[in-house]
C-alpha positions in Angstrom: 107.9 80.1 67.4 108.2 76.6 68.6 104.8 75.0 69.6 104.6 73.8 73.2 105.0 70.0 73.7 101.8 68.1 74.2 101.4 66.0 77.4 102.7 62.4 76.8 99.9 59.8 76.9 100.5 56.7 79.0 100.2 53.2 77.7 96.5 53.2 78.8 95.9 56.3 76.7 95.7 58.6 79.7 97.6 61.9 79.7 100.4 62.2 82.3 100.0 65.1 84.7 103.1 67.3 84.6 105.6 66.9 87.4 105.6 69.4 90.2 109.4 69.6 89.7 109.4 72.2 86.9 110.6 75.7 86.2 107.4 77.6 86.9 107.0 76.0 90.3 110.7 76.7 91.0 110.1 80.4 90.2 107.1 80.4 92.6 109.2 78.9 95.4 111.9 81.4 94.7 109.3 84.2 95.1 108.2 82.7 98.5 111.8 82.5 99.6 112.4 86.1 98.6 109.5 87.4 100.8 111.3 87.1 104.2 114.5 88.4 102.7 112.6 91.3 101.3 111.0 92.1 104.6 114.3 91.9 106.5 116.0 94.2 104.0 113.1 96.7 104.1 112.9 96.9 107.9 116.6 96.8 108.5 117.8 100.1 110.2 114.1 101.2 110.2 114.2 101.5 106.4 116.7 104.4 106.5 119.7 102.7 105.1 119.9 103.5 101.3 121.9 100.4 100.4 119.6 97.9 102.1 116.6 99.8 100.9 117.8 99.5 97.3 118.4 95.7 97.9 114.8 95.4 99.2 113.5 97.1 96.1 115.6 94.8 93.9 114.3 91.7 95.7 110.7 93.0 95.3 111.3 93.6 91.5 112.9 90.2 91.0 109.9 88.6 92.8 107.4 90.5 90.7 109.2 89.6 87.5 109.1 85.9 88.4 105.3 86.3 88.9 105.1 87.6 85.4 106.9 84.7 83.8 106.0 81.5 85.8 102.3 81.5 84.8 103.2 82.2 81.1 105.7 79.4 81.1 103.4 76.9 82.8 100.6 77.6 80.4 102.7 77.6 77.3 104.5 74.4 78.1 101.6 72.5 79.7 103.3 72.6 83.1 100.3 73.7 85.2 100.2 71.7 88.4 98.0 71.6 91.5 101.0 72.9 93.5 101.3 75.8 91.2 97.6 76.7 91.4 97.8 76.9 95.2 101.3 78.2 95.7 101.3 80.9 93.0 98.5 83.1 94.5 99.8 82.6 98.0 103.3 83.8 96.9 101.7 86.8 95.2 99.6 87.9 98.2 102.5 87.2 100.6 104.8 89.5 98.6 102.5 92.4 98.1 101.0 92.0 101.6 104.5 92.1 103.1 105.3 95.3 101.1 102.1 97.0 102.2 102.5 96.0 105.9 106.3 96.9 105.9 105.7 100.3 104.4 103.0 101.0 107.0 105.2 99.8 109.8 107.8 102.3 108.6 105.0 105.0 108.6 105.5 105.6 104.9 102.1 104.4 103.8 98.8 105.0 105.8 97.5 101.9 107.5 94.0 102.4 106.1 95.5 101.8 102.6 97.1 98.6 103.7 93.9 97.4 105.5 91.7 98.2 102.5 94.0 96.4 100.0 94.5 93.3 102.2 90.8 93.0 103.0 90.0 93.2 99.3 92.7 90.7 98.4 91.8 88.0 100.9 88.1 88.7 100.4 88.3 87.9 96.7 90.3 84.7 97.6 87.5 83.8 100.0 84.9 84.5 97.3 86.7 82.2 94.9 86.6 79.3 97.4 82.9 80.1 98.1 81.9 79.6 94.5 84.5 77.0 93.5 81.9 74.2 93.3 79.8 76.2 90.9 82.6 77.6 88.6 85.8 79.5 88.4 86.1 83.3 88.5 89.1 84.1 86.2 91.1 87.3 86.7 89.4 90.2 84.9 91.2 92.9 83.0 90.5 95.2 85.9 92.1 92.7 88.2 95.2 92.5 86.1 95.4 96.3 85.9 95.1 96.4 89.7 98.1 94.1 90.0 100.2 96.2 87.7 99.3 99.5 89.5 100.0 98.0 92.9 103.4 96.7 91.7 104.4 100.0 90.2 103.2 102.0 93.2 104.9 99.7 95.7 108.1 99.8 93.7 108.1 103.6 93.8 107.4 103.7 97.6 110.2 101.2 98.2 112.8 103.5 96.6 114.8 105.4 99.1 114.6 108.8 97.4 111.2 110.0 98.6 112.6 113.5 99.3 112.4 114.1 95.5 109.0 115.6 94.8 108.6 113.9 91.5 109.1 110.4 92.9 107.1 111.1 96.0 104.0 112.5 94.2 104.3 109.8 91.4 104.1 107.1 94.1 101.1 108.8 95.8 99.2 109.3 92.5 99.7 105.7 91.3 98.9 104.3 94.7 95.7 106.3 94.7 94.8 104.8 91.3 95.7 101.3 92.6 93.5 101.6 95.6 90.6 102.9 93.5 90.9 100.0 91.0 91.3 97.6 93.9 88.0 98.7 95.4 86.2 98.7 92.0 87.4 95.3 91.0 86.6 93.9 94.5 83.0 95.0 94.0 83.0 93.5 90.5 84.2 90.1 91.9 81.5 90.2 94.6 78.8 90.7 92.0 80.2 88.0 89.8 80.3 85.6 92.7 76.7 86.3 93.6 75.6 85.8 90.0 77.5 82.5 89.7 75.9 81.2 92.9 72.5 82.3 91.8 72.9 80.7 88.3 74.0 77.4 90.0 70.9 77.4 92.2 68.5 78.4 89.5 69.8 77.2 86.2 68.1 78.2 83.0 65.8 75.6 81.4 
């Protein structure tokens, strides 16, 4: 495996920051562009047209796949930028938020599920900003599991063949697990944020 290139030092010995014009950021922008297209396809004909519903599912899957690869590429090739740090989580939340809201608008997913998930997602984002001066809260294993479960559950709900019992109940079971992990990890992030703030105010001698 080829080792990632090191940042190129300038004449003054400083390391050049990577340019924002790179592949990971392009994938992030693509994901942002796909969100309105996905929403339009999902809601077209009230979600009843099989063809556009499949296209909506395809757009969602492509966007999710870009989310999987842009971060890996950025870290592996030293292409992490300030733009990527801000735009990547925004793109993620815009995509999943649009899917939850769209499915609820179509009366295919209870609104309480959408509200619980979105409150947790934006609440964790607010917590990260709240403690940013004291430290960074990295994504936990539970948080990563939550993301995977949400993506699978939403993908199953987006498919147009909900009349099939196996697909329907698989979507419900995985969404139930996703909501449970979403709530548990949300509580974990809250505890971590409070501990981080407390440690910053009362550092150990």
